C-alpha positions as CSV (number, residue, x, y, z in Angstrom):
1,M,18.9,-19.7,5.8
2,K,20.0,-15.9,5.3
3,L,17.8,-12.9,6.3
4,L,18.4,-9.8,4.5
5,V,17.3,-6.6,6.5
6,L,16.6,-3.3,4.2
7,Y,15.7,-0.5,6.3
8,N,14.4,2.7,5.2
9,K,16.4,5.5,7.6
10,N,14.1,8.2,6.1
11,S,11.1,6.4,7.5
12,N,8.8,8.1,10.3
13,K,9.8,6.1,13.2
14,K,13.6,5.0,13.7
15,I,15.2,1.8,15.1
16,S,17.8,2.2,17.6
17,N,20.9,0.2,17.6
18,K,19.9,-1.5,20.7
19,K,17.0,-2.5,18.9
20,F,19.1,-3.9,16.0
21,D,21.0,-5.7,18.6
22,Y,17.8,-7.6,19.5
23,L,16.7,-8.1,16.2
24,K,20.0,-10.2,15.6
25,K,19.7,-12.0,18.9
26,E,16.4,-12.8,18.3
27,L,16.1,-14.1,14.8
28,G,19.4,-15.2,14.9
29,E,18.0,-18.4,16.4
30,I,16.4,-19.3,13.0
31,Y,18.6,-17.3,10.5
32,D,22.2,-18.5,10.2
33,E,23.1,-15.3,8.7
34,I,21.5,-11.9,8.8
35,E,23.0,-9.2,6.7
36,I,22.0,-5.4,7.2
37,P,23.4,-3.5,4.0
38,D,24.3,0.4,5.1
39,I,21.9,2.0,2.3
40,S,23.8,4.8,0.8
41,S,22.2,8.2,0.3
42,D,22.0,8.2,-3.4
43,K,20.4,5.0,-3.5
44,K,16.7,3.3,-2.6
45,T,16.1,0.7,-0.1
46,S,14.8,-1.2,-3.1
47,D,17.9,-1.1,-4.7
48,Y,19.5,-3.7,-2.5
49,V,16.5,-6.7,-3.3
50,T,19.1,-8.6,-5.5
51,I,21.4,-9.7,-2.4
52,P,20.6,-13.3,-2.3
53,C,18.8,-14.6,0.9
54,D,15.8,-16.4,1.6
55,T,13.7,-13.5,3.6
56,I,13.6,-9.9,3.2
57,L,12.6,-8.0,6.0
58,I,11.5,-4.5,5.2
59,I,11.6,-2.1,7.8
60,G,9.5,1.1,6.4
61,G,6.1,2.2,5.5
62,D,3.8,1.4,2.8
63,G,5.9,3.4,0.6
64,T,9.2,1.2,1.3
65,I,7.4,-2.2,1.0
66,H,5.8,-0.8,-2.4
67,D,9.2,0.1,-3.8
68,V,10.9,-3.3,-2.5
69,I,7.8,-5.7,-3.8
70,S,7.6,-3.7,-7.1
71,N,11.5,-4.2,-7.5
72,M,11.5,-7.9,-6.7
73,L,8.9,-8.2,-9.3
74,R,10.3,-6.4,-12.1
75,N,13.6,-8.7,-11.3
76,N,11.6,-12.1,-10.9
77,I,12.9,-12.3,-7.2
78,N,11.2,-14.6,-5.1
79,R,11.7,-14.5,-1.6
80,N,9.7,-14.8,1.7
81,L,8.8,-11.3,3.0
82,C,8.4,-9.7,6.4
83,F,8.1,-6.3,8.1
84,I,8.7,-4.1,11.1
85,P,6.6,-1.0,10.5
86,T,8.0,2.4,10.9
87,G,5.8,4.5,8.5
88,T,3.0,6.6,9.2
89,C,-0.2,4.6,8.7
90,N,1.3,1.1,7.8
91,D,-1.5,-0.2,6.0
92,Y,-0.2,-3.3,4.3
93,S,1.7,-4.7,6.9
94,R,-1.1,-4.3,9.6
95,N,-2.6,-6.7,6.9
96,F,-0.4,-9.5,8.8
97,G,-0.7,-8.6,12.4
98,Y,2.6,-6.4,12.5
99,K,2.0,-3.6,14.7
100,S,5.2,-2.7,17.4
101,F,8.7,-3.6,17.2
102,K,8.8,-6.8,19.5
103,N,5.4,-8.1,17.9
104,S,7.0,-8.4,14.6
105,I,9.9,-9.9,15.9
106,K,7.6,-12.5,17.4
107,I,5.6,-12.8,14.2
108,I,8.8,-13.7,12.0
109,K,10.3,-16.1,14.3
110,E,7.0,-18.6,14.4
111,N,7.7,-18.2,10.4
112,N,3.9,-19.0,9.3
113,I,4.1,-18.3,5.8
114,V,0.8,-17.4,3.5
115,K,0.2,-16.6,0.0
116,K,-0.8,-12.7,-1.3
117,T,-2.2,-11.7,-4.2
118,V,-0.3,-8.7,-6.2
119,Y,-1.6,-6.3,-9.1
120,K,0.3,-5.5,-12.3
121,I,-0.4,-2.0,-13.8
122,N,1.1,-1.5,-16.8
123,D,4.6,-2.2,-16.6
124,S,4.7,-1.9,-12.9
125,Y,3.0,-3.1,-9.8
126,F,1.1,-2.6,-6.3
127,N,0.5,-4.1,-3.6
128,Y,-3.3,-3.2,-2.1
129,G,-4.5,-0.2,-3.2
130,F,-5.6,1.7,-6.5
131,A,-7.2,5.6,-6.7
132,S,-7.7,8.2,-8.8
133,G,-9.4,11.5,-8.6
134,G,-10.9,13.3,-5.1
135,I,-8.6,13.1,-2.6
136,S,-6.4,10.5,-3.4
137,M,-3.3,12.7,-4.1
138,I,-3.1,13.2,-0.3
139,S,-1.0,10.3,0.5
140,Y,2.0,11.4,-1.6
141,D,1.7,15.2,-1.2
142,V,2.1,15.8,2.6
143,K,5.5,16.6,2.9
144,E,7.6,14.2,5.3
145,K,8.7,16.6,8.1
146,D,4.8,17.4,8.4
147,K,4.3,13.5,8.6
148,R,7.2,13.2,11.5
149,K,5.7,15.8,13.3
150,A,1.8,15.3,13.1
151,G,1.5,12.0,11.9
152,K,-1.8,10.7,10.5
153,L,-3.4,14.0,11.2
154,A,-0.9,15.6,8.8
155,Y,-3.0,14.2,6.4
156,Y,-6.4,14.9,7.6
157,F,-5.3,18.6,7.9
158,R,-4.7,18.4,4.3
159,I,-8.1,17.2,3.0
160,L,-9.2,20.9,3.6
161,K,-7.0,21.8,0.7
162,Y,-8.8,19.2,-1.5
163,I,-12.2,20.1,-0.8
164,F,-11.8,23.6,-1.6
165,K,-9.2,24.5,-4.1
166,T,-8.7,21.2,-6.4
167,P,-11.0,19.9,-9.2
168,A,-14.0,17.8,-7.5
169,N,-14.2,15.4,-10.4
170,S,-12.6,13.6,-13.4
171,M,-13.5,12.3,-16.6
172,Y,-13.1,8.3,-17.0
173,E,-13.2,5.4,-19.8
174,I,-13.5,2.4,-18.1
175,K,-13.5,-1.1,-19.7
176,Y,-13.8,-4.5,-18.0
177,D,-15.1,-7.7,-19.3
178,D,-16.2,-6.7,-22.4
179,K,-18.1,-3.7,-21.1
180,I,-17.2,0.1,-21.4
181,I,-18.0,2.9,-19.0
182,K,-17.5,6.4,-20.0
183,D,-18.4,9.0,-17.3
184,N,-17.6,11.5,-14.9
185,Y,-16.5,10.3,-11.2
186,Y,-15.6,11.9,-8.1
187,L,-13.1,9.2,-7.2
188,V,-12.4,5.6,-8.5
189,L,-11.0,3.1,-5.9
190,A,-10.1,-0.2,-5.7
191,V,-8.5,-1.8,-2.6
192,D,-7.3,-4.9,-1.4
193,S,-6.7,-4.4,2.2
194,K,-8.3,-4.6,5.8
195,Y,-6.7,-0.9,6.3
196,L,-7.1,2.3,4.2
197,G,-5.1,5.4,5.2
198,G,-5.3,4.4,9.1
199,F,-8.3,3.2,9.4
200,K,-10.1,-0.2,9.4
201,L,-12.4,-1.2,6.9
202,R,-15.9,-2.5,7.3
203,K,-15.6,-6.4,7.1
204,K,-17.4,-6.5,3.3
205,L,-14.8,-4.2,2.1
206,R,-11.7,-6.2,3.6
207,N,-9.3,-8.2,1.3
208,N,-11.9,-8.2,-1.4
209,F,-10.3,-6.4,-4.7
210,S,-13.1,-4.5,-6.4
211,L,-13.6,-1.5,-8.4
212,I,-15.8,1.2,-6.6
213,L,-16.6,4.1,-8.8
214,F,-18.0,7.4,-6.9
215,K,-20.1,9.3,-8.7
216,K,-19.8,13.3,-10.0
217,R,-20.0,15.4,-6.7
218,K,-19.8,18.6,-5.4
219,R,-16.3,18.6,-3.4
220,L,-17.3,18.7,0.3
221,K,-20.4,16.0,-0.9
222,G,-17.6,14.0,-2.2
223,C,-15.3,13.9,0.5
224,I,-18.1,13.3,3.2
225,S,-19.1,10.3,0.9
226,F,-16.0,8.8,0.8
227,T,-15.6,9.4,4.7
228,S,-18.9,7.4,5.3
229,F,-17.4,4.6,3.2
230,I,-14.0,4.5,4.8
231,L,-15.8,4.6,8.4
232,F,-19.2,2.7,7.8
233,G,-18.9,0.8,4.7
234,R,-22.1,2.6,3.0
235,L,-22.0,3.1,-0.8
236,P,-25.1,5.2,-2.2
237,K,-27.1,3.8,-4.4
238,K,-25.9,6.0,-7.4
239,D,-22.2,4.8,-7.0
240,K,-21.1,1.3,-8.4
241,R,-18.9,-1.2,-7.3
242,I,-17.5,-3.7,-10.0
243,F,-15.8,-6.9,-9.4
244,T,-13.4,-8.1,-11.9
245,D,-9.9,-9.2,-12.0
246,K,-8.6,-6.9,-14.9
247,F,-9.4,-3.4,-16.1
248,Y,-8.7,-0.6,-18.3
249,I,-8.8,3.3,-17.5
250,K,-8.3,6.2,-19.6
251,T,-8.5,9.1,-17.6
252,D,-7.5,13.2,-17.2
253,G,-7.2,12.7,-13.5
254,N,-4.3,11.6,-11.1
255,I,-3.6,7.8,-10.3
256,N,-2.3,6.9,-7.0
257,V,-1.1,3.6,-6.2
258,D,0.0,1.9,-2.7
259,G,0.2,5.8,-1.7
260,E,2.7,7.0,-4.6
261,L,1.8,8.8,-7.6
262,F,1.5,6.7,-11.0
263,D,2.6,8.9,-13.7
264,S,0.0,7.6,-16.6
265,K,-3.4,8.4,-17.6
266,E,-4.0,5.4,-19.6
267,L,-3.6,1.8,-17.4
268,E,-4.5,-1.8,-17.6
269,V,-4.7,-3.6,-14.3
270,S,-4.4,-7.1,-13.9
271,T,-4.5,-9.7,-10.9
272,L,-1.5,-11.9,-10.2
273,N,-3.0,-14.5,-7.5
274,N,-1.2,-15.6,-4.9
275,H,2.3,-14.4,-6.2
276,L,3.9,-13.4,-2.6
277,N,5.0,-15.6,0.2
278,I,4.4,-13.2,3.4
279,I,5.2,-14.2,7.0
280,S,2.2,-13.7,8.6
281,K,-0.1,-13.6,12.2
282,I,-3.2,-13.6,10.5
283,K,-4.2,-16.3,7.6
284,T,-5.0,-14.2,4.5
285,K,-5.8,-15.1,0.9
Protein backbone atom coordinates (compact mmCIF):
# COMPACT_ATOMS: atom_id res chain seq x y z
CA MET A 1 0.00 0.00 0.00
CA LYS A 2 1.13 3.55 -0.72
CA LEU A 3 0.61 6.65 1.41
CA LEU A 4 0.73 10.11 -0.20
CA VAL A 5 1.49 12.91 2.27
CA LEU A 6 0.31 16.37 1.18
CA TYR A 7 1.74 19.02 3.52
CA ASN A 8 0.71 22.67 3.40
CA LYS A 9 3.84 24.47 4.60
CA ASN A 10 1.88 27.70 5.02
CA SER A 11 -0.55 26.36 7.62
CA ASN A 12 -0.61 27.73 11.17
CA LYS A 13 1.52 25.02 12.81
CA LYS A 14 4.74 23.63 11.34
CA ILE A 15 5.86 20.00 11.18
CA SER A 16 9.56 19.54 12.01
CA ASN A 17 11.93 17.14 10.26
CA LYS A 18 12.03 15.14 13.50
CA LYS A 19 8.27 14.65 13.35
CA PHE A 20 8.45 13.61 9.71
CA ASP A 21 11.05 10.99 10.65
CA TYR A 22 8.67 9.71 13.33
CA LEU A 23 5.82 9.68 10.79
CA LYS A 24 7.83 7.61 8.31
CA LYS A 25 8.93 5.15 11.01
CA GLU A 26 5.44 4.60 12.49
CA LEU A 27 3.39 4.58 9.28
CA GLY A 28 6.06 2.57 7.49
CA GLU A 29 4.75 -0.36 9.53
CA ILE A 30 1.51 -0.41 7.51
CA TYR A 31 2.47 1.30 4.22
CA ASP A 32 4.99 -0.19 1.80
CA GLU A 33 5.68 3.23 0.28
CA ILE A 34 5.36 6.77 1.66
CA GLU A 35 5.69 9.68 -0.78
CA ILE A 36 6.02 13.26 0.47
CA PRO A 37 6.25 15.57 -2.57
CA ASP A 38 8.12 18.85 -2.17
CA ILE A 39 5.30 21.23 -3.09
CA SER A 40 6.64 24.15 -5.11
CA SER A 41 5.72 27.72 -4.24
CA ASP A 42 3.81 28.23 -7.50
CA LYS A 43 1.45 25.30 -6.84
CA LYS A 44 -1.26 24.42 -4.34
CA THR A 45 -1.23 21.36 -2.10
CA SER A 46 -4.30 20.07 -3.94
CA ASP A 47 -2.45 20.03 -7.30
CA TYR A 48 -0.75 16.78 -6.25
CA VAL A 49 -3.86 14.65 -5.70
CA THR A 50 -3.38 12.86 -9.04
CA ILE A 51 -0.27 11.04 -7.77
CA PRO A 52 -1.23 7.32 -7.59
CA CYS A 53 -1.70 6.02 -4.03
CA ASP A 54 -4.09 4.17 -1.72
CA THR A 55 -4.35 6.79 1.03
CA ILE A 56 -3.83 10.55 1.17
CA LEU A 57 -2.62 12.10 4.42
CA ILE A 58 -3.50 15.83 4.48
CA ILE A 59 -1.34 17.96 6.78
CA GLY A 60 -3.03 21.35 7.05
CA GLY A 61 -6.18 23.11 8.18
CA ASP A 62 -9.77 23.28 6.97
CA GLY A 63 -8.84 25.26 3.86
CA THR A 64 -6.24 22.72 2.77
CA ILE A 65 -8.66 19.82 3.34
CA HIS A 66 -11.33 21.67 1.35
CA ASP A 67 -8.97 22.20 -1.60
CA VAL A 68 -7.66 18.62 -1.65
CA ILE A 69 -11.06 16.92 -1.40
CA SER A 70 -12.62 19.29 -3.95
CA ASN A 71 -9.84 18.58 -6.45
CA MET A 72 -10.19 14.83 -5.85
CA LEU A 73 -13.89 14.98 -6.62
CA ARG A 74 -13.42 17.14 -9.70
CA ASN A 75 -10.95 14.56 -11.03
CA ASN A 76 -13.07 11.52 -9.99
CA ILE A 77 -10.30 10.31 -7.66
CA ASN A 78 -11.24 7.90 -4.86
CA ARG A 79 -8.74 7.58 -2.00
CA ASN A 80 -8.85 6.88 1.71
CA LEU A 81 -8.26 10.14 3.61
CA CYS A 82 -6.60 10.94 6.92
CA PHE A 83 -5.29 14.09 8.58
CA ILE A 84 -2.74 15.78 10.79
CA PRO A 85 -4.38 19.10 11.81
CA THR A 86 -2.09 22.14 11.59
CA GLY A 87 -4.64 24.90 10.91
CA THR A 88 -6.26 27.47 13.19
CA CYS A 89 -9.58 25.79 14.08
CA ASN A 90 -9.35 22.36 12.38
CA ASP A 91 -13.12 21.91 12.54
CA TYR A 92 -13.29 19.16 9.91
CA SER A 93 -10.51 16.85 11.10
CA ARG A 94 -11.68 17.10 14.72
CA ASN A 95 -14.92 15.38 13.64
CA PHE A 96 -12.91 12.19 13.24
CA GLY A 97 -10.89 12.43 16.46
CA TYR A 98 -7.75 14.09 15.10
CA LYS A 99 -6.13 16.46 17.62
CA SER A 100 -2.38 16.25 18.20
CA PHE A 101 0.41 14.93 15.98
CA LYS A 102 0.92 11.61 17.82
CA ASN A 103 -2.83 11.16 18.29
CA SER A 104 -3.22 11.46 14.50
CA ILE A 105 -0.50 8.89 13.80
CA LYS A 106 -2.24 6.44 16.14
CA ILE A 107 -5.61 6.89 14.39
CA ILE A 108 -4.03 6.37 10.97
CA LYS A 109 -2.34 3.15 12.11
CA GLU A 110 -5.65 1.76 13.40
CA ASN A 111 -7.06 2.26 9.87
CA ASN A 112 -10.74 2.34 10.85
CA ILE A 113 -12.55 3.62 7.74
CA VAL A 114 -15.93 5.37 7.84
CA LYS A 115 -18.10 6.81 5.08
CA LYS A 116 -18.74 10.56 5.01
CA THR A 117 -21.15 12.74 3.08
CA VAL A 118 -19.91 15.61 0.93
CA TYR A 119 -21.83 18.44 -0.76
CA LYS A 120 -21.85 19.71 -4.33
CA ILE A 121 -22.26 23.46 -4.88
CA ASN A 122 -22.71 24.37 -8.55
CA ASP A 123 -19.65 22.78 -10.22
CA SER A 124 -17.60 22.65 -7.03
CA TYR A 125 -17.79 20.94 -3.60
CA PHE A 126 -17.63 21.54 0.14
CA ASN A 127 -17.16 19.21 3.09
CA TYR A 128 -19.09 20.51 6.07
CA GLY A 129 -20.13 24.16 6.07
CA PHE A 130 -22.08 26.69 4.02
CA ALA A 131 -22.74 30.23 5.25
CA SER A 132 -23.93 33.51 3.80
CA GLY A 133 -24.40 37.02 5.19
CA GLY A 134 -23.85 38.24 8.75
CA ILE A 135 -20.32 37.60 9.98
CA SER A 136 -19.68 34.66 7.65
CA MET A 137 -16.80 36.37 5.82
CA ILE A 138 -14.56 36.35 8.91
CA SER A 139 -12.87 33.00 8.16
CA TYR A 140 -11.38 34.19 4.87
CA ASP A 141 -10.95 37.89 5.71
CA VAL A 142 -8.39 37.46 8.50
CA LYS A 143 -4.75 37.70 7.40
CA GLU A 144 -2.57 34.59 7.72
CA LYS A 145 0.02 36.44 9.81
CA ASP A 146 -2.71 37.46 12.29
CA LYS A 147 -3.92 33.85 12.58
CA ARG A 148 -0.37 32.67 13.29
CA LYS A 149 0.05 35.27 16.04
CA ALA A 150 -3.35 35.11 17.72
CA GLY A 151 -4.88 31.80 16.56
CA LYS A 152 -8.67 31.69 16.98
CA LEU A 153 -8.63 35.06 18.75
CA ALA A 154 -7.83 36.71 15.41
CA TYR A 155 -11.30 35.68 14.22
CA TYR A 156 -13.03 36.92 17.34
CA PHE A 157 -11.32 40.32 17.24
CA ARG A 158 -12.37 40.68 13.61
CA ILE A 159 -16.03 40.26 14.57
CA LEU A 160 -16.05 43.84 15.88
CA LYS A 161 -15.57 45.13 12.33
CA TYR A 162 -18.59 43.25 11.05
CA ILE A 163 -20.84 44.19 13.94
CA PHE A 164 -20.46 47.91 13.33
CA LYS A 165 -19.24 48.47 9.75
CA THR A 166 -20.78 45.95 7.34
CA PRO A 167 -24.37 45.57 6.04
CA ALA A 168 -26.33 43.54 8.55
CA ASN A 169 -28.78 41.76 6.24
CA SER A 170 -29.12 40.44 2.69
CA MET A 171 -32.03 39.49 0.47
CA TYR A 172 -32.48 35.78 -0.34
CA GLU A 173 -34.59 33.74 -2.70
CA ILE A 174 -34.49 30.13 -1.51
CA LYS A 175 -36.05 27.15 -3.29
CA TYR A 176 -36.34 23.68 -1.76
CA ASP A 177 -38.78 20.76 -2.04
CA ASP A 178 -41.10 22.71 -4.41
CA LYS A 179 -41.23 25.63 -1.95
CA ILE A 180 -39.96 29.19 -2.38
CA ILE A 181 -38.93 31.69 0.29
CA LYS A 182 -38.13 35.34 -0.46
CA ASP A 183 -37.03 37.36 2.53
CA ASN A 184 -34.33 39.39 4.26
CA TYR A 185 -31.98 37.38 6.51
CA TYR A 186 -29.10 38.23 8.79
CA LEU A 187 -27.43 34.85 8.18
CA VAL A 188 -28.08 31.66 6.22
CA LEU A 189 -26.21 28.63 7.52
CA ALA A 190 -25.91 24.90 6.78
CA VAL A 191 -23.44 22.78 8.77
CA ASP A 192 -22.55 19.08 8.83
CA SER A 193 -20.02 19.06 11.65
CA LYS A 194 -19.49 18.75 15.38
CA TYR A 195 -17.45 21.94 15.32
CA LEU A 196 -17.79 25.43 13.87
CA GLY A 197 -15.26 28.24 14.31
CA GLY A 198 -13.47 26.15 16.92
CA PHE A 199 -16.61 25.71 19.05
CA LYS A 200 -18.26 22.38 19.71
CA LEU A 201 -21.87 22.55 18.62
CA ARG A 202 -24.72 21.37 20.79
CA LYS A 203 -25.57 17.70 20.31
CA LYS A 204 -28.81 18.28 18.38
CA LEU A 205 -26.92 20.35 15.77
CA ARG A 206 -24.00 17.98 15.15
CA ASN A 207 -23.65 16.01 11.91
CA ASN A 208 -27.23 16.87 11.01
CA PHE A 209 -27.18 18.93 7.82
CA SER A 210 -29.97 21.46 7.60
CA LEU A 211 -30.57 24.97 6.29
CA ILE A 212 -30.87 27.51 9.12
CA LEU A 213 -32.30 30.94 8.37
CA PHE A 214 -31.64 33.77 10.84
CA LYS A 215 -34.29 36.46 10.30
CA LYS A 216 -33.43 40.09 9.63
CA ARG A 217 -31.77 41.77 12.63
CA LYS A 218 -29.72 44.76 13.63
CA ARG A 219 -25.97 44.10 13.55
CA LEU A 220 -25.35 43.63 17.28
CA LYS A 221 -28.53 41.62 17.88
CA GLY A 222 -27.64 39.38 14.94
CA CYS A 223 -24.19 38.64 16.32
CA ILE A 224 -25.60 37.91 19.80
CA SER A 225 -28.24 35.60 18.34
CA PHE A 226 -25.67 33.69 16.27
CA THR A 227 -23.29 33.39 19.24
CA SER A 228 -26.12 32.01 21.40
CA PHE A 229 -26.92 29.51 18.67
CA ILE A 230 -23.29 28.31 18.46
CA LEU A 231 -22.73 28.08 22.21
CA PHE A 232 -26.12 26.88 23.44
CA GLY A 233 -27.98 25.62 20.37
CA ARG A 234 -30.79 28.14 20.89
CA LEU A 235 -32.78 29.09 17.81
CA PRO A 236 -35.37 31.86 18.39
CA LYS A 237 -38.92 31.21 17.18
CA LYS A 238 -38.73 33.73 14.34
CA ASP A 239 -35.81 31.82 12.77
CA LYS A 240 -36.27 28.72 10.62
CA ARG A 241 -34.58 25.34 10.30
CA ILE A 242 -35.19 23.41 7.08
CA PHE A 243 -34.20 19.79 6.52
CA THR A 244 -33.52 19.18 2.85
CA ASP A 245 -30.99 17.36 0.66
CA LYS A 246 -31.09 19.98 -2.07
CA PHE A 247 -31.67 23.72 -2.21
CA TYR A 248 -31.21 26.72 -4.52
CA ILE A 249 -30.21 30.20 -3.38
CA LYS A 250 -30.09 33.56 -5.10
CA THR A 251 -28.72 36.42 -3.01
CA ASP A 252 -26.79 39.69 -2.97
CA GLY A 253 -24.88 38.46 0.12
CA ASN A 254 -21.44 36.87 0.30
CA ILE A 255 -21.07 33.07 0.18
CA ASN A 256 -18.64 31.07 2.34
CA VAL A 257 -18.00 27.32 2.01
CA ASP A 258 -15.66 25.49 4.42
CA GLY A 259 -14.28 28.86 5.45
CA GLU A 260 -13.44 29.91 1.87
CA LEU A 261 -15.04 32.58 -0.33
CA PHE A 262 -17.33 31.14 -3.03
CA ASP A 263 -17.64 33.60 -5.88
CA SER A 264 -21.26 33.27 -6.98
CA LYS A 265 -24.61 34.87 -6.15
CA GLU A 266 -26.71 32.02 -7.53
CA LEU A 267 -26.08 28.48 -6.40
CA GLU A 268 -27.44 24.97 -6.16
CA VAL A 269 -26.42 22.72 -3.26
CA SER A 270 -26.98 18.95 -3.29
CA THR A 271 -25.98 16.10 -1.00
CA LEU A 272 -23.65 13.25 -2.05
CA ASN A 273 -24.27 10.66 0.65
CA ASN A 274 -21.40 8.50 1.96
CA HIS A 275 -19.09 9.71 -0.78
CA LEU A 276 -15.77 9.88 1.10
CA ASN A 277 -13.68 7.23 2.86
CA ILE A 278 -12.17 8.70 6.04
CA ILE A 279 -9.81 6.97 8.48
CA SER A 280 -11.46 7.84 11.77
CA LYS A 281 -11.32 7.27 15.49
CA ILE A 282 -14.99 8.17 15.79
CA LYS A 283 -17.91 6.40 14.14
CA THR A 284 -19.89 8.87 12.06
CA LYS A 285 -22.33 8.91 9.16
